C-alpha positions in Angstrom: 0.0 0.0 0.0 1.4 3.3 -1.1 0.1 5.0 2.1 2.4 2.8 4.2 5.3 2.9 1.8 4.7 -0.6 0.5 4.8 -0.4 -3.3 6.4 -3.8 -4.2 6.9 -7.1 -2.3 10.5 -6.2 -1.6 9.3 -3.3 0.6 7.9 -5.9 3.1 10.0 -8.1 5.4 10.4 -11.8 4.5 10.1 -12.8 8.2 7.0 -11.9 10.1 5.2 -12.9 13.3 2.1 -15.0 12.6 -1.2 -15.0 14.6 -3.1 -18.2 13.9 -6.8 -17.6 14.3 -9.4 -19.7 12.5 -12.3 -17.9 10.8 -10.3 -14.7 10.7 -8.8 -13.7 7.4 -7.2 -10.3 6.4 -7.5 -8.9 2.9 -5.9 -5.9 1.4 -7.0 -2.5 2.7 -9.7 -4.1 4.9 -9.8 -3.6 8.7 -9.6 -6.4 11.2 -10.3 -5.6 14.9 -8.9 -8.0 17.4 -9.3 -8.4 21.2 -5.9 -9.8 22.3 -5.6 -11.4 25.7 -3.3 -14.4 25.6 0.1 -13.7 27.1 2.0 -14.9 24.1 0.1 -12.6 21.8 0.3 -9.7 24.2 4.1 -10.2 24.0 3.8 -10.2 20.2 1.9 -6.9 20.1 4.6 -5.3 22.4 7.3 -6.5 20.0 5.4 -5.4 16.9 4.8 -1.9 18.3 8.5 -1.6 18.8 9.2 -2.9 15.3 7.6 -2.6 11.9 4.0 -3.0 13.1 3.3 -5.9 10.8 1.4 -9.1 11.8 0.5 -12.1 9.6 -3.0 -13.5 10.1 -3.3 -17.1 9.2 -5.7 -20.0 9.8 -4.8 -23.5 10.9 -5.2 -26.8 9.1 -5.0 -30.4 10.1 -1.8 -31.8 11.5 0.8 -30.6 14.1 0.6 -30.7 17.9 -2.4 -29.1 19.7 -0.2 -26.3 21.0 1.1 -25.5 17.5 -1.3 -26.7 14.8 -0.2 -26.7 11.2 -0.8 -23.4 9.3 -2.5 -22.9 6.0 -0.2 -22.1 3.1 -1.6 -18.6 2.5 -2.3 -15.7 5.0 -2.6 -12.0 5.0 -0.3 -9.4 6.6 -1.6 -6.3 8.2 -0.2 -3.2 9.7 -1.2 -2.3 13.3 -3.1 1.0 12.8 -5.1 1.2 16.1 -4.1 0.2 19.6 -5.6 0.6 23.1 -4.9 -1.1 26.4 -7.8 -2.0 28.7 -7.7 -1.8 32.5 -7.6 -5.6 32.7 -4.5 -6.0 30.6 -6.0 -6.7 27.2 -5.1 -5.0 23.9 -7.8 -3.8 21.5 -6.1 -3.4 18.1 -7.0 -3.0 14.5 -5.0 -4.3 11.6 -5.2 -2.8 8.1 -4.6 -5.4 5.4 -1.5 -4.9 3.3 -0.8 -8.0 1.2 -1.4 -11.7 1.1 1.6 -14.1 1.5 2.6 -17.7 1.0 4.4 -19.4 3.9 7.8 -20.6 2.9 8.5 -22.2 6.2 7.8 -21.8 9.9 10.9 -20.7 11.9 12.3 -22.1 15.1 12.1 -19.2 17.5 12.7 -18.3 21.1 9.7 -16.0 21.2 6.4 -17.3 22.8 4.6 -16.6 19.5 5.2 -18.1 16.1 7.1 -16.6 13.1 7.4 -17.6 9.5 9.5 -16.9 6.4 7.0 -15.7 3.8 6.8 -14.8 0.1 4.7 -11.8 -1.0 5.7 -12.0 -4.6 2.7 -14.3 -5.7 0.4 -11.6 -4.5 2.2 -8.5 -5.7 -1.0 -7.2 -7.2 -2.4 -6.7 -3.7 -0.2 -3.7 -3.4 -1.8 -2.0 -6.3 -4.7 0.0 -4.9 -6.4 0.3 -8.3 -8.0 -3.2 -8.2 -10.2 -3.8 -11.2 -13.9 -3.6 -10.6 -15.0 -3.9 -14.2 -18.2 -5.9 -14.5 -18.9 -5.8 -10.7 -22.6 -6.4 -10.2 -23.3 -4.7 -6.9 -27.1 -5.3 -7.2 -26.7 -9.1 -7.6 -24.3 -9.3 -4.7 -26.5 -7.3 -2.4 -29.6 -9.4 -3.4 -27.8 -12.6 -2.5 -26.5 -11.0 0.7 -30.0 -9.9 1.7 -31.3 -13.5 1.2 -28.4 -14.9 3.2 -28.8 -12.5 6.1 -32.6 -13.2 6.2 -32.0 -17.0 6.3 -29.5 -16.7 9.2 -31.4 -14.0 11.1 -28.6 -11.5 10.7 -28.7 -7.8 10.0 -26.4 -5.3 8.3 -25.6 -1.6 8.3 -27.1 -1.0 4.9 -26.0 2.7 4.6 -22.3 1.5 4.9 -22.9 -1.5 2.6 -24.4 0.6 -0.1 -21.8 3.4 0.1 -18.7 1.2 0.2 -16.4 1.0 -2.8 -16.5 -2.3 -4.6 -13.2 -3.7 -3.2 -14.0 -2.5 0.3 -17.5 -4.1 0.2 -16.3 -7.5 -1.2 -13.3 -7.8 1.1 -15.2 -6.7 4.2 -18.1 -9.2 3.4 -15.5 -12.0 2.9 -14.0 -11.3 6.3 -17.2 -10.8 8.4 -19.7 -13.2 6.9 -20.0 -16.3 9.1 -18.5 -18.8 6.8 -16.6 -21.9 7.9 -12.7 -21.7 7.9 -12.2 -23.6 4.7 -14.6 -21.3 2.9 -12.9 -18.2 4.4 -9.6 -19.7 3.1 -11.1 -20.0 -0.4 -12.1 -16.3 -0.3 -8.6 -15.4 0.9 -6.9 -17.3 -1.9 -9.2 -16.1 -4.7 -6.7 -14.8 -7.3 -8.5 -11.6 -8.3 -11.2 -9.4 -6.9 -13.7 -10.8 -9.5 -12.7 -14.4 -8.4 -13.5 -13.4 -4.8 -16.8 -11.9 -5.9 -17.7 -15.2 -7.7 -16.7 -17.3 -4.6 -18.6 -15.0 -2.2 -21.7 -15.1 -4.3 -21.6 -18.9 -4.5 -21.2 -19.1 -0.7 -24.1 -16.7 -0.1 -26.3 -18.7 -2.5 -25.5 -22.0 -1.0 -26.1 -20.9 2.6 -24.0 -23.9 3.7 -21.3 -22.0 5.5 -22.0 -23.4 9.0 -24.1 -21.9 11.7 -24.3 -18.1 11.8 -22.8 -16.1 14.6 -25.8 -14.1 16.0 -24.2 -10.8 15.7 -24.7 -7.8 13.4 -22.5 -7.3 10.4 -21.2 -3.7 10.4 
């Protein structure tokens, strides 16, 4: 993202801390709020604040020990852009998505949190803020979203939904809709924005994304 000085993959570090969290994906220029309370991740936030402010969000997959389950091959790195500490010692943070990455290998570390060597090159286009929205059918997407929300007894802030630029709308819906982890991963790995739109519409139509979280989408 040009706003952060990241114009090409080489502007990003090839080693980053990773935060494994199922059902949480981070896409370019989208915002992910997090409530951080585990000691190892509190430590990670402290280190990140003192460093380059980058955190890799990644889901887990089958395999590996319970304490360190295997990671999916693709995640999304975000820059810490909002931070607050609560009276009970938690951190309330927001990450702004920068670029997706492929995990090259997980590293042996002495920190309580995990780190990985990553490759941003396959997703270099994420750093271009001029994502193509040619052919984007907002009306069709919103019609499918409406039916999905009704079926799962959810609601949305429609003023924000209708006003959001195409990329913001698609990426935000991909992140907040209550899909199962494998479906979230499919949305994350969609090559282009239009591929993500197609995947998102298919998931909204199917309604088979697991039980809905009874919270509002905003």
